[in-house]
N, C-alpha and C positions, 0 to 999 in steps of 0.2 A: 485588362484597363484598371481593374480594381485591385489588382495585384500584382503591375508589373514590376521589373527590376530595373528598367532602363534608365539611366542616368544616374543610378546609383554604384560609384566607382570606389573600388579599393583600391587607396594608395599603398597600403603597410599589410604587413602578413598578420599583425595582430587585428587589423579591420578585418580580412578577410576569414581570420579564423574564429571569430567571437561565436558567441551561442548562439546571438540571434543575428544573423549578417544582414537578413533584409529588413528595412524600414518600417514596414507594415506589422513584423511579427516583432517588433519593440513596442511599437506603439500601442498595439493589442494587449500584449503581455502586461504592461505599465498600466491601461486603464482598466486590465482584470485584476491587478493586484490593487489600485486605489478603490477601485468598487468593493475588493472582500475587504480592504483594511478600514474604509472610511464609511462607505454607503451601508453596506451591510450592517454592522453595530449600532448603525443609527436607526434604522427602519424594520430590522428582525425582530421577532416577536422572541419570547424566550422557548416557545416549542419550536422553531425553525432553529434557534440556534443551539438548544438542547438535544432534539430529538432527531436532527436531520442533518444538519452543516456539520457539527463537532465529530459524530460518527461517520460522515462520508469522508472528513479529511484524515481520521484516523484509520478508517478502511483503505484510502487511497496511498497511504505511507505504508501499510502492510503489503499493500498489491506493490508498490513501488519495490520494496525489499524482495518480494518474490519473483518479480520480475526481472532485478539484477541476477538470480541465480538462474532462472529456468529461461527467460527470454534472452537475456545476453550472453549466458553463460553457458545454456544449452543442458545444465543438471536439473531434473525434475525433483520435486519435492514436496510432500503430503505433510511436512511436520510444521507448517506457518505459525498455528495456534500453539504449540509446544513451545517456540522461541519468544511468541510472544508472553508466554504465561511466564517463563524465564524472566524475560525484560521485567513484569509487571510486580513478580514476588521478590527478585534480589532489589528493584528501586523502593518496596516498602522496606524490606530489611536493613538497605541502604539509611534509608532516614531512621528508620527504629532505633539501628543499633550504632552508629556513627553519630559521633556530636557534633554538631553545628553543620553536617551535611548539608549543601544546599539541594534544593530541589533538583534543579537540571545539573548537579552534579549525580544525584539519584538516577532521572534517568538516561545518566549517559551511564552510568554501571552498570545498571539493568540492562545496556544495550550489550557493553562490553561482554557481560556473563551467557548474556544471550549468544553473541559470536564464539565465545569459548565454546560452548555446546553445539553449535552450529559445524564448527571446525570439528569435533570430536566425532560426531556423525555425519561427516562431511568425508571421513576418511575410507569409507565403500567407495566412495566414488572415482576413488584410485584404480579398482579394478572391475566393477559395474557399471551399467548406462543404463536408463532409459527406464522401464517396470520394474526392474530388480533396485533401482537406487530410489524409485518412489515406494518400494516396500521396505528397505531398510529405513529412510525417514519416516514411515509410517510406524514403525518401531518408535522412533524418537516418539514420537505424539503419546503412547500408550506409556512410555518410561518414564516420560518427564511427570504427566499427569499421576503416575503411580506415586513417585518421589515426592509430589507436594502435598498428598495424601495420608504417605506414611512417615514423612520425615517432619516431628511437630515445629522443630526450631522452623521451618520453613513459614509456617503461619501462625508463630509466635505462642503456638499451644494451644488454639484454639480449638475448643470442642464443638465447634458448628460450623466452621473451615470457612467462615463468612466473615472477615475482617474488614472494619471500615477504613479507608484510605486517609492517611493524614491531610491535613490544611496544605494548600500550595502557597506558598510565601517566598516571594523573590524580593531581595533587599528591603523587607520590612512591611511591603505590601501585601496583603492577604487577595488572593484569585479564589472567589468564592461565588461570584454571582455567574451566568451562563455567558454572558458577555466577555469576561475576562478570559475564561475558558476557553472560549472560541479564537479569542485573539491570540494568547498563548499557544493551542495547537495551530493556527495558520499560521505562525510565526516560525514555530520548529518545523512546520510540512513544508513550507515554503525554503528554509534555508538548506533542508536536507535532500529537496527535490533539486535546488538549482546544485547543490554539492552532487548528485547522482548524474544529473545533465554534464557537469564540468569529466566527471568520472569518467562517464562512455567515450569522450572524446579524447582521453588520455591513451598513454601507453598500455595501460592497467584494462581499460574499457576495451581496446582493440584485442588484446589478448585472450579477453574472454570471449567477444566473437570470434576471434580465430579457432580456439577451442569448442566452441559451438559447432562451428562450420564443419572442420574435418581436425580431429585431436592429431590425429597422427601427423597430418600435413604442418602441423602448427607445432609438432615436437619436431620436427625434420630442420624447420628453419630455425630452432634455437629458444622456443618458447617454453619455461618451465611448466608441465602439465599439474605436476602434484602442487606445485606453489600456487598457480593460478587457479586451480577448482578450490584450494582450501582457501584462499583470499576470496574467491568468490561466497562460500558459504560464509564465511564470517561477518563480508560488508551486508550480506542478504540477512542474517541474522541480526544485524546490528542495529539495522533499519526495523525490523520486526519485533525486537526488545525495546527500543524506544516506542513503536505503535503499541505496545503491550502496556506498557506505562503510563500513556496517556492515556490509555482504553479506561485503565481502574481508577484513574486519578481526574481525567477531563469530562469523562462520561459516566460510569457506572459509580465510581464513589465506592465501590468496595471492592476490596481483592478476594478472590473467591475461582477455584478450581472449574467449577463448571460452566465460569465463563470461556473457557478455552478448549472446548470440545472441538471433535474431526468435522461437526459440520462448520465451523469457523475455518478451518483449513480449505474446505473444500469451498466456501463462500469466493474466500480470497483467490483461489485457483479460478474460479469460474469468472472474477473482474478481470484479469488479465486476458482469458479466453475470449471475453466479450470485448474489451477494451481495447484489446493488442497486444500480442505477447513479443517482446523485444522493442517498448515503446514508453517512454517516459509520459507522454500524453495517453495514452491508452491504460495505463494506472488508474488517471483519475476520473477517464472516461467511463473506465467499466465499474470503479466503485461508485460515480453517480446514479450510472443505470443500477447496478443492484440494492442501492440505496433508496431511491426514489420508485421504481418500479412498483415496489408492494405497495406505497403510499398510493400511486396512479390506482391501481387494480383494485384498491379497496374506495378509494373515490368513484371509479367509472363502476363499480358494485351499487353504491348507494344511486350515482344516477339514472342506472339500468332498472332499479327496484321503484325509484320515483316516479318514472315514465311509464312503465307498464305495472307498477303495483303487484309485482312479483317480488315476495320476501327473498334475499337470496341468502342462506346460511353462512354464517363466517367459516364454516369448516369447509365450503366450496371453494370461498374464495382463497384459502391457503392452501388447498391441492391443486386450483387452478395455476396458483404461483409456480408452486414446484414443477407441474407439468409446461407452463410456458418456460421458465426456465431452461428446462432439458430440452425443450423445443429449438430455442435459439441459439445453446450451447452447439447442438448438434447442425443448426445453418449456418453460424459463422465457423466452424469447423470444414464445413463441405464448400460452402458458397465463398465468404470471405475469412480465410483463417488469420488475416492480419487484422480483423476487429475493427472496431468503430475508427481508432487512428488511422486506417488506411482509406478508409471513406473520407477524411478530412483531407489525407495527402492529395486523394485524387479531387476532391473539391478544389482544393489549392492550386493545382494544376491546370482546372478547367479557368478558373478565374484568371490566370496570367495571361489567356488568352482570348478570354473574352471580351469583343464580341464575336469575333471570329471560329470557325468551326476549329474543333480538336483534330 
């Protein structure tokens, strides 16, 4: 009753093939975007904008990039943080060394540089897969951080290795407040998520999924395996590179290699495992869970301490966070491999038939 499709007739192919063919989905997305663009900037304070919403959106964009590669194309990667680092440092250098370069152009150039690096390190995927490919992309993580620390040109020969990111100026307007940075990040992430949704419905996206399901059969029906795999690495790395540029310009404010450690790669991988592999929505759900869960855990420890009078050390809360994360990953891999996105799909199916039994 609440999610019924009865009476929603499609008279054209375009109507049947639109991104959100169900009216309830279109209304829900419109309300969500209206709340994100209009309501949140008005009522959210500086802490929510700077410390929660902006890192959530940037993490979702990085998870979306990894999901394109791992979830849709089936190529396992542990080099997400490396591609983010390439995007961040190349965006900084583009802004520094190219006179008159717009900041959006610097973000795009950082993404293209990350795509080029991703294609190079994606070459082993033509011969190896699975765990061996993960190790090859792990080498990218160590190589990129080594190059950033050893090649002085990348960090403008900074002795400390920590560089202040330039101001964000678009058409003469300076984006220097948390609200401005949030709106800029939200706009970029929304447009790139829409592009990813469209990509997965296209011939390229279907080729990704065919290679993921069975690359030999995909080759037999005429899908070029080399082109498809390298394109998946390039598009995924582009998304991660833009996420890295946003990470240093809209969140950290500094360009530093220590922000892109292997721990960040694992966190993004956890996001798509918990949120849902091979799902655009799962990237956002997983990012929201990973970003919000530590905050909830700290609040819960405070409530417990207040109610019982027992002081819980911060180290115990931090260790509990890691233990619970590990347990949840094992839980989702065993019980629900498709993550939180699959739970939402199941809920929608039940709403279609409610109040009748399923």
